[in-house]
GUDREN-355995 format. One line per 10 residues: number of its first residue (from 1); their letters; for each residue x, y, z of N, C-alpha, C. Coordinates in nm, 3 decimals, always signed. Example, Ala and Ser with C-alpha at 12.3 -4.5 7.8 and 13.67 -1.06 7.14 Angstrom:
<nodes>
1 = AS = +1.319:-0.569:+0.780:+1.230:-0.450:+0.780:+1.320:-0.330:+0.780 | +1.285:-0.225:+0.708:+1.367:-0.106:+0.714:+1.290:+0.003:+0.787 $
</nodes>
This chain:
<nodes>
1 = MVFLPEELVH = -4.254:+3.327:+0.007:-4.117:+3.287:+0.044:-4.017:+3.342:-0.057 | -3.913:+3.403:-0.008:-3.811:+3.460:-0.096:-3.732:+3.348:-0.162 | -3.712:+3.362:-0.293:-3.633:+3.263:-0.368:-3.498:+3.322:-0.403 | -3.393:+3.246:-0.377:-3.258:+3.287:-0.414:-3.199:+3.182:-0.507 | -3.124:+3.224:-0.609:-3.059:+3.127:-0.697:-2.967:+3.035:-0.616 | -2.956:+2.910:-0.660:-2.875:+2.813:-0.588:-2.730:+2.859:-0.574 | -2.677:+2.923:-0.680:-2.539:+2.970:-0.675:-2.519:+3.073:-0.564 | -2.619:+3.159:-0.545:-2.610:+3.260:-0.440:-2.619:+3.197:-0.302 | -2.708:+3.099:-0.288:-2.720:+3.028:-0.160:-2.587:+2.963:-0.122 | -2.524:+2.894:-0.218:-2.394:+2.831:-0.190:-2.288:+2.934:-0.156 $
11 = AIVNEFCEDT = -2.290:+3.049:-0.223:-2.192:+3.155:-0.195:-2.209:+3.208:-0.053 | -2.335:+3.224:-0.011:-2.362:+3.272:+0.125:-2.313:+3.171:+0.229 | -2.351:+3.047:+0.210:-2.314:+2.942:+0.306:-2.163:+2.921:+0.310 | -2.097:+2.933:+0.196:-1.952:+2.913:+0.191:-1.875:+3.015:+0.274 | -1.938:+3.128:+0.304:-1.875:+3.228:+0.389:-1.853:+3.173:+0.530 | -1.927:+3.069:+0.566:-1.917:+3.011:+0.700:-1.851:+2.873:+0.697 | -1.774:+2.845:+0.592:-1.722:+2.710:+0.571:-1.632:+2.662:+0.685 | -1.571:+2.754:+0.760:-1.484:+2.715:+0.871:-1.549:+2.744:+1.006 | -1.676:+2.777:+1.006:-1.749:+2.811:+1.128:-1.860:+2.708:+1.148 | -1.827:+2.599:+1.216:-1.923:+2.489:+1.233:-2.051:+2.531:+1.302 $
21 = PSLKACALAG = -2.047:+2.606:+1.413:-2.173:+2.646:+1.477:-2.265:+2.725:+1.383 | -2.207:+2.813:+1.302:-2.289:+2.891:+1.209:-2.347:+2.802:+1.099 | -2.269:+2.705:+1.053:-2.321:+2.612:+0.953:-2.437:+2.530:+1.009 | -2.426:+2.489:+1.134:-2.535:+2.414:+1.196:-2.659:+2.501:+1.208 | -2.639:+2.628:+1.240:-2.752:+2.720:+1.250:-2.819:+2.739:+1.115 | -2.737:+2.748:+1.009:-2.791:+2.762:+0.874:-2.871:+2.638:+0.834 | -2.821:+2.521:+0.872:-2.889:+2.397:+0.836:-3.026:+2.387:+0.901 | -3.043:+2.455:+1.017:-3.171:+2.451:+1.089:-3.260:+2.570:+1.056 | -3.205:+2.666:+0.981:-3.278:+2.790:+0.955:-3.393:+2.772:+0.857 | -3.378:+2.676:+0.766:-3.483:+2.656:+0.668:-3.435:+2.569:+0.554 $
31 = SMLRGASQRL = -3.530:+2.521:+0.473:-3.495:+2.428:+0.365:-3.404:+2.491:+0.261 | -3.412:+2.623:+0.244:-3.332:+2.688:+0.142:-3.182:+2.672:+0.169 | -3.142:+2.680:+0.296:-3.001:+2.674:+0.333:-2.957:+2.534:+0.376 | -3.053:+2.445:+0.397:-3.020:+2.316:+0.458:-2.923:+2.234:+0.374 | -2.953:+2.217:+0.245:-2.870:+2.132:+0.160:-2.727:+2.182:+0.149 | -2.710:+2.312:+0.124:-2.576:+2.368:+0.110:-2.498:+2.358:+0.241 | -2.568:+2.377:+0.354:-2.501:+2.369:+0.485:-2.459:+2.226:+0.516 | -2.549:+2.131:+0.492:-2.517:+1.992:+0.519:-2.403:+1.943:+0.430 | -2.397:+1.994:+0.308:-2.290:+1.951:+0.217:-2.153:+1.984:+0.274 | -2.143:+2.098:+0.343:-2.016:+2.135:+0.406:-1.996:+2.063:+0.538 $
41 = LLSSFTLNQN = -2.102:+2.055:+0.618:-2.090:+1.991:+0.750:-2.056:+1.843:+0.740 | -2.108:+1.778:+0.637:-2.097:+1.632:+0.627:-2.000:+1.587:+0.520 | -1.916:+1.677:+0.472:-1.822:+1.639:+0.366:-1.715:+1.542:+0.415 | -1.689:+1.543:+0.546:-1.588:+1.455:+0.604:-1.656:+1.357:+0.699 | -1.625:+1.227:+0.682:-1.688:+1.121:+0.762:-1.579:+1.030:+0.814 | -1.579:+1.005:+0.945:-1.472:+0.924:+1.006:-1.529:+0.802:+1.076 | -1.473:+0.688:+1.044:-1.496:+0.567:+1.121:-1.371:+0.551:+1.207 | -1.381:+0.587:+1.335:-1.259:+0.596:+1.414:-1.241:+0.481:+1.512 | -1.133:+0.489:+1.589:-1.094:+0.379:+1.675:-1.190:+0.359:+1.792 | -1.288:+0.446:+1.807:-1.388:+0.424:+1.911:-1.487:+0.316:+1.873 $
51 = ITGEASALAA = -1.482:+0.275:+1.745:-1.570:+0.166:+1.703:-1.507:+0.036:+1.752 | -1.546:-0.006:+1.872:-1.488:-0.126:+1.932:-1.590:-0.238:+1.945 | -1.705:-0.221:+1.887:-1.806:-0.325:+1.895:-1.908:-0.310:+1.786 | -1.988:-0.413:+1.769:-2.088:-0.415:+1.664:-2.187:-0.300:+1.676 | -2.224:-0.266:+1.799:-2.328:-0.166:+1.819:-2.291:-0.033:+1.755 | -2.164:+0.009:+1.771:-2.121:+0.137:+1.715:-2.121:+0.133:+1.563 | -2.072:+0.023:+1.507:-2.070:+0.011:+1.362:-2.212:+0.010:+1.306 | -2.302:-0.059:+1.377:-2.440:-0.064:+1.332:-2.507:+0.073:+1.343 | -2.466:+0.153:+1.442:-2.521:+0.287:+1.457:-2.483:+0.374:+1.338 | -2.356:+0.364:+1.294:-2.313:+0.439:+1.176:-2.389:+0.393:+1.053 $
61 = HALLEESPHI = -2.409:+0.262:+1.042:-2.484:+0.207:+0.929:-2.628:+0.257:+0.932 | -2.689:+0.262:+1.051:-2.827:+0.308:+1.063:-2.841:+0.454:+1.023 | -2.742:+0.537:+1.060:-2.745:+0.678:+1.022:-2.752:+0.695:+0.872 | -2.669:+0.622:+0.799:-2.667:+0.632:+0.653:-2.792:+0.569:+0.591 | -2.847:+0.470:+0.660:-2.969:+0.407:+0.612:-3.088:+0.503:+0.623 | -3.093:+0.577:+0.734:-3.204:+0.668:+0.759:-3.192:+0.798:+0.679 | -3.068:+0.837:+0.649:-3.045:+0.963:+0.576:-2.955:+0.935:+0.455 | -3.007:+0.868:+0.353:-2.923:+0.827:+0.239:-2.862:+0.942:+0.162 | -2.924:+1.061:+0.171:-2.868:+1.175:+0.097:-2.732:+1.217:+0.150 | -2.701:+1.178:+0.275:-2.572:+1.215:+0.335:-2.455:+1.159:+0.255 $
71 = TNYITRLTIR = -2.472:+1.040:+0.199:-2.361:+0.976:+0.129:-2.315:+1.057:+0.008 | -2.403:+1.136:-0.052:-2.362:+1.222:-0.164:-2.271:+1.334:-0.118 | -2.281:+1.371:+0.010:-2.201:+1.482:+0.062:-2.062:+1.439:+0.108 | -2.046:+1.310:+0.139:-1.920:+1.263:+0.198:-1.814:+1.250:+0.088 | -1.717:+1.340:+0.089:-1.608:+1.336:-0.009:-1.475:+1.298:+0.055 | -1.467:+1.304:+0.187:-1.343:+1.271:+0.258:-1.376:+1.165:+0.364 | -1.327:+1.044:+0.343:-1.357:+0.933:+0.433:-1.231:+0.887:+0.504 | -1.237:+0.882:+0.635:-1.127:+0.830:+0.716:-1.169:+0.700:+0.783 | -1.090:+0.596:+0.762:-1.112:+0.469:+0.831:-0.996:+0.453:+0.928 | -1.022:+0.479:+1.055:-0.917:+0.479:+1.157:-0.959:+0.381:+1.266 $
81 = LEWFVGEASI = -0.915:+0.257:+1.252:-0.964:+0.151:+1.340:-0.851:+0.076:+1.410 | -0.875:+0.045:+1.534:-0.786:-0.042:+1.612:-0.873:-0.154:+1.666 | -0.858:-0.270:+1.608:-0.943:-0.382:+1.649:-0.860:-0.487:+1.723 | -0.878:-0.498:+1.853:-0.810:-0.599:+1.933:-0.918:-0.684:+1.999 | -0.985:-0.761:+1.918:-1.098:-0.841:+1.966:-1.086:-0.981:+1.909 | -1.177:-1.069:+1.948:-1.174:-1.207:+1.902:-1.204:-1.220:+1.754 | -1.172:-1.334:+1.699:-1.188:-1.358:+1.555:-1.332:-1.339:+1.510 | -1.428:-1.390:+1.587:-1.569:-1.377:+1.550:-1.612:-1.232:+1.548 | -1.568:-1.154:+1.647:-1.604:-1.012:+1.653:-1.542:-0.935:+1.538 | -1.417:-0.971:+1.501:-1.352:-0.906:+1.387:-1.436:-0.925:+1.262 $
91 = QNLQDSLQQI = -1.482:-1.046:+1.240:-1.561:-1.074:+1.121:-1.692:-0.995:+1.123 | -1.757:-0.988:+1.240:-1.883:-0.914:+1.250:-1.861:-0.765:+1.224 | -1.752:-0.711:+1.278:-1.722:-0.570:+1.257:-1.691:-0.541:+1.111 | -1.616:-0.630:+1.048:-1.583:-0.610:+0.908:-1.708:-0.620:+0.820 | -1.799:-0.708:+0.856:-1.925:-0.718:+0.781:-2.003:-0.587:+0.791 | -2.007:-0.530:+0.913:-2.077:-0.404:+0.933:-2.011:-0.290:+0.856 | -1.876:-0.290:+0.859:-1.803:-0.186:+0.788:-1.827:-0.196:+0.637 | -1.830:-0.317:+0.585:-1.855:-0.335:+0.441:-1.993:-0.282:+0.403 | -2.091:-0.298:+0.491:-2.223:-0.244:+0.464:-2.220:-0.091:+0.459 | -2.141:-0.031:+0.549:-2.128:+0.115:+0.550:-2.062:+0.163:+0.421 $
101 = LGKMVNVRQC = -1.952:+0.098:+0.383:-1.880:+0.138:+0.262:-1.966:+0.122:+0.138 | -2.053:+0.022:+0.141:-2.138:-0.002:+0.025:-2.234:+0.111:-0.004 | -2.252:+0.202:+0.090:-2.344:+0.314:+0.072:-2.273:+0.440:+0.021 | -2.139:+0.441:+0.024:-2.063:+0.558:-0.020:-2.059:+0.566:-0.172 | -2.072:+0.689:-0.226:-2.076:+0.703:-0.372:-1.988:+0.816:-0.424 | -1.935:+0.902:-0.335:-1.870:+1.024:-0.384:-1.740:+1.056:-0.310 | -1.668:+0.953:-0.266:-1.546:+0.973:-0.189:-1.431:+1.015:-0.282 | -1.373:+1.132:-0.254:-1.260:+1.183:-0.334:-1.126:+1.161:-0.264 | -1.129:+1.160:-0.130:-1.008:+1.135:-0.052:-1.038:+1.030:+0.052 | -0.954:+0.927:+0.060:-0.972:+0.821:+0.158:-0.844:+0.807:+0.241 $
111 = ILSGSFHHTP = -0.860:+0.802:+0.372:-0.748:+0.787:+0.464:-0.764:+0.655:+0.538 | -0.670:+0.565:+0.518:-0.670:+0.437:+0.588:-0.565:+0.444:+0.698 | -0.610:+0.433:+0.822:-0.518:+0.452:+0.933:-0.548:+0.354:+1.045 | -0.442:+0.295:+1.101:-0.461:+0.206:+1.214:-0.410:+0.067:+1.186 | -0.362:+0.003:+1.291:-0.312:-0.134:+1.279:-0.422:-0.228:+1.322 | -0.481:-0.299:+1.226:-0.590:-0.387:+1.262:-0.582:-0.518:+1.185 | -0.640:-0.619:+1.244:-0.649:-0.749:+1.178:-0.748:-0.739:+1.063 | -0.723:-0.808:+0.955:-0.815:-0.803:+0.843:-0.813:-0.938:+0.771 | -0.922:-0.968:+0.707:-0.935:-1.093:+0.633:-0.919:-1.064:+0.484 | -0.882:-1.165:+0.405:-0.873:-1.145:+0.259:-1.004:-1.095:+0.200 $
121 = TFISALFDFL = -1.116:-1.140:+0.256:-1.246:-1.096:+0.207:-1.265:-0.947:+0.228 | -1.221:-0.898:+0.345:-1.234:-0.756:+0.373:-1.145:-0.673:+0.281 | -1.021:-0.718:+0.259:-0.930:-0.645:+0.169:-0.989:-0.639:+0.029 | -1.046:-0.750:-0.018:-1.108:-0.752:-0.150:-1.225:-0.653:-0.156 | -1.307:-0.651:-0.050:-1.420:-0.559:-0.045:-1.373:-0.414:-0.039 | -1.262:-0.391:+0.032:-1.207:-0.256:+0.040:-1.164:-0.206:-0.097 | -1.097:-0.290:-0.174:-1.055:-0.249:-0.308:-1.175:-0.232:-0.402 | -1.275:-0.316:-0.388:-1.397:-0.299:-0.467:-1.459:-0.163:-0.439 | -1.461:-0.126:-0.311:-1.515:+0.004:-0.273:-1.433:+0.120:-0.332 | -1.300:+0.113:-0.315:-1.213:+0.221:-0.361:-1.220:+0.241:-0.512 $
131 = TCQPLRELNV = -1.225:+0.132:-0.587:-1.227:+0.144:-0.733:-1.360:+0.197:-0.785 | -1.464:+0.193:-0.704:-1.595:+0.244:-0.747:-1.614:+0.392:-0.714 | -1.519:+0.451:-0.642:-1.531:+0.591:-0.603:-1.457:+0.681:-0.701 | -1.497:+0.809:-0.711:-1.422:+0.905:-0.793:-1.299:+0.954:-0.717 | -1.214:+0.861:-0.675:-1.106:+0.888:-0.581:-0.992:+0.965:-0.647 | -0.949:+1.071:-0.578:-0.833:+1.149:-0.623:-0.711:+1.127:-0.534 | -0.733:+1.095:-0.407:-0.621:+1.085:-0.313:-0.643:+0.971:-0.214 | -0.537:+0.894:-0.192:-0.539:+0.783:-0.097:-0.421:+0.797:-0.002 | -0.450:+0.803:+0.128:-0.345:+0.813:+0.230:-0.347:+0.687:+0.315 | -0.233:+0.619:+0.324:-0.221:+0.496:+0.403:-0.125:+0.524:+0.518 $
141 = NLWTEVSAVT = -0.177:+0.521:+0.641:-0.099:+0.558:+0.758:-0.106:+0.451:+0.866 | +0.006:+0.426:+0.931:+0.009:+0.342:+1.051:-0.052:+0.205:+1.027 | -0.017:+0.145:+0.914:-0.073:+0.014:+0.881:+0.040:-0.089:+0.885 | +0.037:-0.178:+0.982:+0.136:-0.284:+0.993:+0.078:-0.413:+0.938 | +0.167:-0.508:+0.913:+0.126:-0.640:+0.865:+0.046:-0.632:+0.735 | +0.090:-0.544:+0.645:+0.023:-0.532:+0.516:+0.106:-0.607:+0.411 | +0.042:-0.668:+0.315:+0.114:-0.745:+0.214:+0.168:-0.654:+0.105 | +0.273:-0.698:+0.039:+0.330:-0.622:-0.073:+0.229:-0.609:-0.186 | +0.150:-0.713:-0.209:+0.048:-0.710:-0.314:-0.051:-0.597:-0.288 | -0.089:-0.580:-0.162:-0.182:-0.473:-0.127:-0.120:-0.336:-0.153 $
151 = ILRFLTIAPV = +0.008:-0.319:-0.116:+0.077:-0.193:-0.141:+0.079:-0.162:-0.290 | +0.114:-0.260:-0.371:+0.121:-0.239:-0.516:-0.016:-0.206:-0.573 | -0.119:-0.270:-0.521:-0.254:-0.242:-0.569:-0.295:-0.098:-0.539 | -0.247:-0.044:-0.427:-0.280:+0.095:-0.394:-0.237:+0.191:-0.505 | -0.131:+0.157:-0.579:-0.082:+0.244:-0.686:-0.179:+0.249:-0.804 | -0.275:+0.161:-0.806:-0.372:+0.156:-0.917:-0.506:+0.217:-0.878 | -0.512:+0.278:-0.760:-0.640:+0.324:-0.706:-0.665:+0.473:-0.727 | -0.559:+0.557:-0.713:-0.580:+0.702:-0.716:-0.457:+0.772:-0.774 | -0.473:+0.892:-0.828:-0.359:+0.968:-0.882:-0.261:+1.015:-0.774 | -0.310:+1.038:-0.653:-0.224:+1.084:-0.543:-0.227:+0.977:-0.433 $
161 = VSFRQVVINQ = -0.108:+0.925:-0.398:-0.098:+0.818:-0.297:+0.013:+0.854:-0.199 | -0.011:+0.831:-0.071:+0.093:+0.855:+0.029:+0.100:+0.739:+0.127 | +0.223:+0.714:+0.176:+0.247:+0.608:+0.274:+0.322:+0.666:+0.393 | +0.275:+0.634:+0.514:+0.343:+0.677:+0.636:+0.332:+0.567:+0.740 | +0.446:+0.526:+0.795:+0.453:+0.421:+0.897:+0.378:+0.295:+0.851 | +0.418:+0.247:+0.735:+0.361:+0.125:+0.679:+0.466:+0.015:+0.686 | +0.427:-0.103:+0.736:+0.519:-0.215:+0.751:+0.468:-0.333:+0.669 | +0.549:-0.379:+0.574:+0.513:-0.493:+0.490:+0.550:-0.622:+0.561 | +0.465:-0.722:+0.552:+0.482:-0.844:+0.634:+0.542:-0.961:+0.557 | +0.620:-0.935:+0.450:+0.676:-1.048:+0.376:+0.811:-1.011:+0.315 $
171 = DLTALSDNSQ = +0.882:-1.113:+0.272:+1.012:-1.096:+0.208:+0.993:-1.029:+0.072 | +1.066:-0.920:+0.049:+1.048:-0.843:-0.074:+1.133:-0.894:-0.190 | +1.223:-0.986:-0.162:+1.318:-1.029:-0.265:+1.263:-1.140:-0.353 | +1.152:-1.200:-0.314:+1.101:-1.316:-0.389:+0.965:-1.286:-0.451 | +0.942:-1.160:-0.486:+0.813:-1.121:-0.540:+0.818:-1.110:-0.692 | +0.705:-1.136:-0.754:+0.695:-1.120:-0.899:+0.575:-1.031:-0.929 | +0.575:-0.974:-1.049:+0.467:-0.884:-1.088:+0.353:-0.966:-1.148 | +0.249:-0.986:-1.068:+0.131:-1.057:-1.117:+0.012:-0.962:-1.132 | +0.041:-0.832:-1.128:-0.067:-0.734:-1.131:-0.132:-0.729:-1.269 | -0.264:-0.726:-1.268:-0.340:-0.711:-1.391:-0.416:-0.578:-1.391 $
181 = HTPKVEDLFI = -0.371:-0.486:-1.306:-0.440:-0.358:-1.292:-0.355:-0.246:-1.351 | -0.420:-0.146:-1.404:-0.352:-0.032:-1.465:-0.313:+0.069:-1.359 | -0.187:+0.113:-1.355:-0.145:+0.211:-1.254:-0.212:+0.346:-1.277 | -0.238:+0.417:-1.167:-0.296:+0.550:-1.174:-0.210:+0.656:-1.105 | -0.120:+0.611:-1.018:-0.048:+0.705:-0.934:+0.037:+0.802:-1.018 | +0.021:+0.931:-0.989:+0.102:+1.035:-1.053:+0.185:+1.109:-0.949 | +0.130:+1.129:-0.830:+0.200:+1.193:-0.719:+0.214:+1.091:-0.608 | +0.339:+1.061:-0.570:+0.364:+0.960:-0.467:+0.444:+1.021:-0.353 | +0.389:+1.012:-0.232:+0.452:+1.063:-0.111:+0.491:+0.944:-0.023 | +0.619:+0.934:+0.015:+0.664:+0.825:+0.101:+0.740:+0.884:+0.219 $
191 = DRSAPQIYEL = +0.690:+0.862:+0.339:+0.753:+0.913:+0.459:+0.877:+0.830:+0.495 | +0.967:+0.889:+0.572:+1.088:+0.817:+0.612:+1.055:+0.697:+0.701 | +0.935:+0.691:+0.754:+0.895:+0.580:+0.840:+0.845:+0.460:+0.760 | +0.853:+0.466:+0.628:+0.809:+0.353:+0.544:+0.920:+0.313:+0.446 | +1.040:+0.277:+0.497:+1.152:+0.247:+0.409:+1.132:+0.124:+0.321 | +1.046:+0.030:+0.363:+1.024:-0.088:+0.281:+0.956:-0.052:+0.148 | +0.884:+0.057:+0.147:+0.818:+0.100:+0.024:+0.922:+0.136:-0.082 | +1.033:+0.202:-0.039:+1.141:+0.233:-0.134:+1.191:+0.106:-0.200 | +1.222:+0.007:-0.115:+1.280:-0.119:-0.164:+1.185:-0.191:-0.257 | +1.058:-0.194:-0.221:+0.958:-0.264:-0.300:+0.943:-0.201:-0.439 $
201 = LAQPQFKSLT = +0.924:-0.071:-0.444:+0.895:-0.004:-0.570:+1.019:+0.013:-0.659 | +1.138:-0.005:-0.600:+1.262:+0.007:-0.679:+1.290:-0.120:-0.759 | +1.222:-0.230:-0.729:+1.250:-0.355:-0.798:+1.202:-0.348:-0.943 | +1.287:-0.390:-1.037:+1.258:-0.372:-1.180:+1.130:-0.440:-1.226 | +1.090:-0.550:-1.162:+0.969:-0.619:-1.206:+0.841:-0.539:-1.181 | +0.852:-0.432:-1.100:+0.734:-0.350:-1.073:+0.740:-0.214:-1.145 | +0.827:-0.205:-1.242:+0.845:-0.078:-1.313:+0.715:-0.030:-1.378 | +0.636:-0.123:-1.427:+0.511:-0.083:-1.495:+0.415:-0.013:-1.400 | +0.421:-0.047:-1.271:+0.328:+0.013:-1.175:+0.368:+0.154:-1.134 | +0.489:+0.196:-1.170:+0.531:+0.335:-1.145:+0.546:+0.412:-1.276 $
211 = STLRHLFVPS = +0.497:+0.354:-1.385:+0.516:+0.416:-1.517:+0.438:+0.546:-1.534 | +0.334:+0.567:-1.452:+0.255:+0.689:-1.462:+0.303:+0.798:-1.366 | +0.408:+0.766:-1.290:+0.456:+0.858:-1.186:+0.516:+0.984:-1.247 | +0.476:+1.099:-1.193:+0.529:+1.227:-1.240:+0.593:+1.308:-1.128 | +0.543:+1.293:-1.007:+0.593:+1.368:-0.892:+0.624:+1.271:-0.778 | +0.746:+1.276:-0.728:+0.789:+1.187:-0.621:+0.837:+1.269:-0.502 | +0.783:+1.238:-0.386:+0.820:+1.308:-0.263:+0.875:+1.205:-0.165 | +1.005:+1.212:-0.139:+1.070:+1.120:-0.046:+1.153:+1.202:+0.052 | +1.184:+1.149:+0.171:+1.251:+1.230:+0.273:+1.398:+1.257:+0.249 | +1.468:+1.168:+0.178:+1.612:+1.186:+0.161:+1.664:+1.095:+0.051 $
221 = LSAVQLLVAT = +1.794:+1.101:+0.027:+1.856:+1.016:-0.074:+1.871:+0.871:-0.028 | +1.818:+0.839:+0.090:+1.817:+0.699:+0.132:+1.731:+0.615:+0.038 | +1.646:+0.681:-0.039:+1.563:+0.613:-0.137:+1.627:+0.615:-0.275 | +1.760:+0.610:-0.279:+1.832:+0.629:-0.405:+1.793:+0.525:-0.511 | +1.769:+0.400:-0.471:+1.731:+0.298:-0.569:+1.597:+0.331:-0.634 | +1.504:+0.381:-0.555:+1.375:+0.421:-0.609:+1.390:+0.542:-0.700 | +1.477:+0.634:-0.663:+1.501:+0.752:-0.746:+1.556:+0.712:-0.882 | +1.650:+0.620:-0.883:+1.709:+0.574:-1.009:+1.604:+0.503:-1.094 | +1.521:+0.422:-1.030:+1.422:+0.344:-1.104:+1.314:+0.431:-1.167 | +1.281:+0.544:-1.102:+1.170:+0.626:-1.150:+1.216:+0.754:-1.219 $
231 = APMLEHLHLG = +1.345:+0.782:-1.220:+1.396:+0.908:-1.275:+1.351:+0.937:-1.418 | +1.347:+0.841:-1.509:+1.312:+0.874:-1.648:+1.175:+0.937:-1.668 | +1.080:+0.907:-1.581:+0.945:+0.962:-1.602:+0.911:+1.078:-1.510 | +1.000:+1.111:-1.415:+0.969:+1.216:-1.318:+0.977:+1.356:-1.378 | +0.880:+1.439:-1.341:+0.881:+1.581:-1.376:+0.920:+1.666:-1.255 | +0.900:+1.609:-1.135:+0.931:+1.684:-1.014:+0.976:+1.586:-0.906 | +1.084:+1.621:-0.838:+1.137:+1.541:-0.727:+1.153:+1.631:-0.606 | +1.096:+1.589:-0.494:+1.108:+1.665:-0.371:+1.176:+1.578:-0.266 | +1.292:+1.622:-0.219:+1.363:+1.553:-0.113:+1.340:+1.631:+0.015 | +1.246:+1.587:+0.096:+1.208:+1.660:+0.216:+1.318:+1.665:+0.319 $
241 = GMSCDELLST = +1.335:+1.784:+0.378:+1.428:+1.800:+0.489:+1.574:+1.810:+0.450 | +1.606:+1.817:+0.320:+1.747:+1.827:+0.278:+1.776:+1.969:+0.232 | +1.885:+2.025:+0.283:+1.925:+2.159:+0.243:+2.001:+2.155:+0.113 | +2.024:+2.272:+0.052:+2.099:+2.279:-0.073:+2.242:+2.227:-0.053 | +2.303:+2.259:+0.061:+2.439:+2.213:+0.088:+2.444:+2.060:+0.096 | +2.342:+2.001:+0.156:+2.338:+1.855:+0.169:+2.322:+1.791:+0.031 | +2.241:+1.850:-0.053:+2.222:+1.796:-0.188:+2.350:+1.805:-0.269 | +2.420:+1.916:-0.258:+2.543:+1.936:-0.336:+2.656:+1.847:-0.288 | +2.650:+1.805:-0.162:+2.759:+1.724:-0.107:+2.737:+1.575:-0.130 | +2.622:+1.536:-0.186:+2.593:+1.394:-0.207:+2.641:+1.350:-0.344 $
</nodes>
């Protein structure tokens, strides 16, 4: 059997990184190419909105149970769930999801997407999972009925954090800083569809949670309070969608 250095095998397989059929063929061609091919094929794992019952969640759990090496390959995890079921089913689904997350070990990017009911126990388990990963990027999309405490905690999870269409479910004027976690966020992206995030992070009592911020990406000067609050530590500011004339006229 011909032996090739591992570096050469990876270089060969990487030539097909955007060609899924060829990667699948490589994975079946022999043991020499299998690991490198699977690492690319399985780098992204999605728990999507088709998970509407226990059976589907258990199937995903069974896959990781039968092939534990897969979890080392998963670096991009998307949790995209829409749960419109009874309270008992929600709890069962969340239990199954927690079992799946408990097997992940190498997630670098996590995408949380979808409006779903959640219990305090699940949120706690979610943060336990996120803090145990070598996470570099966290994207929070389309999440309604989220607490301000949860939003603030997200700033302590990864160096790159983004919010899009996020709705906070409480009054922002009566909050205090009870955080005991060290901030990590350096690059913060806030879409125009999440205006409550501007208001929340602009409050002086949360200044410590934005103290590590270096790059801020906001859609316009409508986030002026946040800009003022974070200006001293910023190295880069991006105002999306604003022309030079618009900036000069403000």
